[in-house]
Structure formats: structure tokens, C-alpha cells
C-alpha positions, 0 to 999 in steps of 0.5 A: 303059560298053558302046555303046548303038548301036541303043537307043531309050528311051520314057518314060511322062509322069505319075508318071515324067517329071512330076507332072500337074495338071489343071483342075477341069473335068478336060478340060485340063492345067493344068501338067506339072512335070518332076521335078528328076532327070529332065532329067539322066537324059534328057541322059545318054541323049542324050549316049549318042546314045539317041533319046528318046520317049514312050509315054503315055495322053493320056486326054481331052486332045488330043495337041497340048495334051499336046505343049504341056505337055511344051514348057512343062515343058522336056521336048519339046526332049529328045524325038524328035517322031516317037517320041512315041506316045499310046494306052492301055497295057492291051495290047501294041498301043501298044508295038508301034506305038512299036516300028515308029516306032523301026525294029523289027524291026531285030534291032539295036534295043534298046527300053526303056520306063520307067514307074511302073505295073507292069501297063503294064511287063508289057504292054511286056515282051509287046511285047519291050521292056526295062522299068525302073520309074524313070528313074534305072534307064534307062541301067543297064537298057540295058546288056547282061545288066543285072538289077534286084532288090529290096534291103534296105540297112542301115547298120552301127550304128557308122556311122549318124551319117555322110553315108552317103546320099551314097554311095547317090545315086551308084549306080543305086538307087531308094529305096522306103521308109526305116525303123529308127532314124534311117532307117538301113534302106532298101528299094530297087530296085537293079541287081545291080552296085549291090548288089555295090558296096554290099557293098564299101562295107560296107553290109549288103545283103539281096537280096529276091526274084528277079532282075528281080522289080521289073519286073512287081510292086509292093512292099507292107508288109502288116500282120498286126494279127490276129497282132500281137494274138494274140502271139508263139508263137500261130499265129493270123496270116494268112500260112498262109491267103494265102501257104502254097504255090504262086506265092503263097508266092514273093510274100512277100520278108520278114517284118519288124516293120512287116509282111509284105513282099509283091511284088504281081504286075501284074494283081492288086490288093492287095485280094486280100490283105485279112487277117482282123482288119485294122485301119485302115491295114493296108497300105502301098505302097512307091513311089519317092521320091528324097527318102529319100536326104536326111537329115531334120536339120530344117535344110532343112525349114520350121518353124512358129514357133507350134508351137515348144516351148516356146511363147513366148506364148499363142495367143489367137483374136480374137472374130471368129475364134471366131465365124466358126469356130463359125458355119461348122463346124456339126453339120448341115453335117457331117451333110449332107456325110457323107450326100452322100458315103456315098450316103445322099442325092443329091450335088445336085438331079440325084438322083445318089448316090455308091454307093461311093468305092472306086477300082474303082467308078464312084462314085470319079469321081463323088466327085471331080467332087462334091468339085471342085464343092463346093470351087469353091462354098465358095471363091466365087472365092477358091480355085484348085481343081485335080486332081492326077493319079496312076496305080495298078493301071493306072488314072488316079486323081485327088486334089482340091486347093483352094488359098487363096493367100497372095498378093493309108464314113459314118465311114470316111472320109466324116466326114473328107471332110466335115471338110475341106469344113467347114474349107474353108468356115470358112477361106474365111470367115475370109480374106474377113472378116479378110484374106489369110493370110501362108501359102498354105492347101491343102485336099486330098482324097486318093484310094486311101488304102485301097490303101496311102496311094497318093494321098497318097504320090503327092502328098507325093512330088511336093511334096517333089520341088519342095521345097514349103515345107510347114510343117504338115499337119493330117489328119482320118480317121474323126472321126465315131464316138462313141456311149458317154458321155464324149467322147474323141478322138485326136491322132497325131504319131508318126514313129519313123524321124526324131526331128526330124520327130516333134518338129515333128509334136508341135508341131502337136498342141500347137498344136491342144491349146492352141486346143481350149478356145477353139473346141471346149470340149465336147471333152476334152483329146486323147489324144496319141500318142506318149506317155511312151515308148509308140509311136504305134499310128497311125504309118504308118496314115493319110495324114499319114504320107506327108508325114512320110516326106518330112520334113514335120510332120504330125498326124492327128485321129481318133475314139477308135480306138486303145488308150492312151495308157498302161496306165490309159487308158479303153477305146477306142471303135473303130467296130464297123462299120469296113469293113462296109456298116453303117457308115452313122451318125456323131455330127455334133456330135462330128465338127464339134467335131474339124473346127472344132479342126483348122480353127482350127489350120490358120488359126493356122498360116497367119496367125501 
């Protein structure tokens, strides 16, 4: 390894060094949790005598509070205090300030910024910094003439059963997405040297895009549903419209069965590629997750006994449990909350309306504030409410989490929000009346779903990084549209990359189906996906998928949105107002029945 004399490395904090949990008031850091891979990376840099600093936007938090959080996370002692710089990263200014502290313009200085946000890395480049999108790439990027690129790494079919992932763990490579049978194809950011070593090891390596393209772009899978519906040899897709010529043509790195692989440049939103005929969940942001280098053999992932196949005994709810679920999940409650979160009525007595929950709209922050207040009110002192902070497109966004500890659009997706609030109300009442569950229950509302499951990917990745023992994820997404005679609804568990994860997810579906006659008898048996060898059309399209990617069992409940299962299935009833301003009406009784069913399944998962 070449000498790193004169090198200085700066890191962002949130999503790069640690996950960030904020108090419900939004004005206090509750906890920084360092990612397990970070201390070894920082130690290796210090062994090379590279001074370490921070360039981060502290937001509303005083500098000393952030410093104290770094101390509590065990990171402060690895840093050089005078190289800790706070400020907005929407211009080169804060990077220039950091450079002065590091001794620039000394020509021997090599300054590196490591951060997860492409827009911030672009600003660092303008200030003559080297940049890296992940801590694992910090040391390699500091080497002379280093470059990184997107790669697609495939395992030869005959070698798929071995422990091939161990070879990747030792290389300067950061996985972004795993796909294919048994997850034997990985999309990643890697150095040119790592790609060459993978060649020599016998992997099949496709170099995607240009050298150093990952430095100022984010990678997305964009699904062209319109082309898929039109069929093969029908030139009726969206690629010509968006990517025919000029710089845009260079953004498409590959066309795959999952969609178009597109490198979206810093400063441009993925929303600028909204395809004609797109269905729900039409894009997926590919983000770093080192757990993708672990096998999902089921041995290390906790399993829910009540969802096992075959069930040893029937699951019977007590009379008190059924009464509480019926009284706490009611149609009027669902209708009121759908109206509050879709702007049809004020959120409270102040008259404030949530005009939009979109991340580009000021109403997004108002929705977060309202969710925090609602969950604190519902919890009545029994919930620990937090904000989980993450970054996307240069913005700081928040998921909302309420934890019941085990220790002593209207339809899209205001209906899902209302369903989670109703479930929280029911489970809090069950806990108060019948005793504390033996497992912790969390109610989490995810932000930025429409931008490629961004909020849930950030949350699930952070949980996997600390090996959180999650046994079940029950998700509701668009549960309110039902106007035709004869109720139908869907439960989805498909996850083709890992049979073990899909099997555990199907166990959650079986659990819900078994409980249905006891709590929501007006609903018919669910349409279950996958079924009989037929794929799951909701796979990769909603927030449950973020947890499946990390090896957790997860299922999705939704209205009758997709065709099937089976060729003889009734015609689906997708909401014709999807992504339109006219998406203003739901069937609250129908939504309440689905929410009650998922609440019952979560309660059983926590108590049996």
C-alpha cells in the first residue's frame, strides 16, 4: 500500500458512521449507533496515520450535543477534534472550511470526504476533495490513481452452493442489491482493482457505466410496467422517451428483468423519470447494505413459532382479545385519520391541514409531527416514540417509530397510515388490559416510499446492521379502495432471491389467514401471493421488501390491486385514481377489517 502521508479523511455522521435516532420533539439526539463496520475502518486509517474528522450538518442540535453523542457511540476518541466541522453541505463552503483546518492549500494534502449522499459528494468534489460513497471504500480511494465503478457480479451456476460471499467480504466492494436465484447476482460499487481480482477468482463481472460514476450518482431500478404489459417485440415502453439521446442516454447502465438500471445524477430527482403506465412501487433505490454479503440460510434469523408450517395447534384468540380488537379498530376511526392525513380535515384543533405528504413539500414535516403526536396520545405513556433520521436527495427526512417494549393520497397511502394508527391503538389497549407482550412491538411509519422505498431501506438496513431480532413484519399499503360488490384483498409474501425468507414470510400470511374468521369475518379468504408457482406481482414494490432484503420475514396486506392469483381469478379492482388528485375516497369499513386483521396477527406474534 502506498504511503498516505498528507491524507486527511472526513466523514458524514448519519447514514455513514452511524444511525441517528431523534427524540419525539425533534430537537434532541436520543442515540447515535455506530455501524459495526465503521470502527475497524477508522482504526485502519489511523494505523496509516491518517487524521480523521467530520463534516456534517448538525441541524437543530447544538455542536456539543452532537459531540457528546459521538462520545457515547465510541467514535469521538477516533477523531481529531479540530477536524470536526459542522455546517450545511449544499455548497462547497463547509468543505472549504474543513480544508483550511486540515492545512490546505498545502499541495501535499489529499482530502477525502466519505458520505452517503451523492449531492453532498458533488459539492465536496467542487472543493477539490476526493470522495467515497461508503466507509469501506475510504482507504482504497486514498490510493493514487484509484477509481470506483458500478459492477454486476454473478456466481457461475455450478459454484452457487459454496461460501463465495467470503471472498467478497475481503475486497474493497460495497453491495447495493442482491438478486437472481439464491441471490447469486450482486450489484455493487467496487474499485477497479477489486473487479480485476473478481475476474481472477472466476466470478462473472460486468463493468457498468463509466469510471467514478458512483461518486456523483445514485443507482435505481426503474420498472417499465407499460412495456411489460405491452409484451415482447412491442415498441411501447418508456426508454425512448426518457433516454434516447444526449447525456440522458448515458444514464442507463443496463436493461434487466427487474427494470432499467439507471444512474441518477446528483441534483436530479428520480421523479423526473416517472414512466407512463407505472404501477405502485415502480422504482427501487439501490443503497449500500453489507448484510447482502451474508447468506440467508435461516440459521441466524429468528423464526416465529406461531407461523411455522405445519401449525401444531390452532391459534384461538380469547374473548377479551377479540372484543378489544373490534372496539379499537373501527370504521369511523379509520375514516377520520384518512381525512386528517390526506388534507380533507385539520390534523387538530389548530386548523392545520396536511396538503401533501410528499418529501418535496412542507407538509411532509407536518405529517411527521402529527404522527408523533398521534402515537404519543395513543400510547398513553406506554409507547417510546422516536424519529429515525435518514438522508435522501440532499434532504434530512424522518421515519416515525413507536415501541411497546416487552420489558416491565387518501388510499395511497393515508389508508395505510390510518391502519397502523388503528393497530397501535388496539395493541396498546390489549397490552394495558391483558399484560405486557413477551416480544417488543414497533409501529413504524416510513417516509419517501415513492422514491424507491428509501425510508424503509434506511430503517431495515440499520436494524440488520445491529442484528435486531425481528421475527415478523406486517405491512399495510393501500388498504382502502373497495367499491365493487364482493370484498377481496391480498396478502403478499413473495421473495424469489431467497427461498428461506419467502417461506418465513408465507408463515406470516398463514398466521393472518388463520385469524381472519375470528376478527374480520366480513372479509373473504385472502388472495395469497405467490401461489402455485406463480410469481408475486408485489415483490419489490412496497416497504415489506426492504426487510426481506435483510433476511427478515415480512408480508404486505393491500386491496385487490393485482391480477391473480391464477388464471381463473376474478378481475382485480385497482384504484383508478392512483397518483391522481382525485384519490380522495376510501371504504373505511373495509380498511378497518384489514387493519384489525394485521393488528391481531401482530398481537399473536408478540404474545404466543
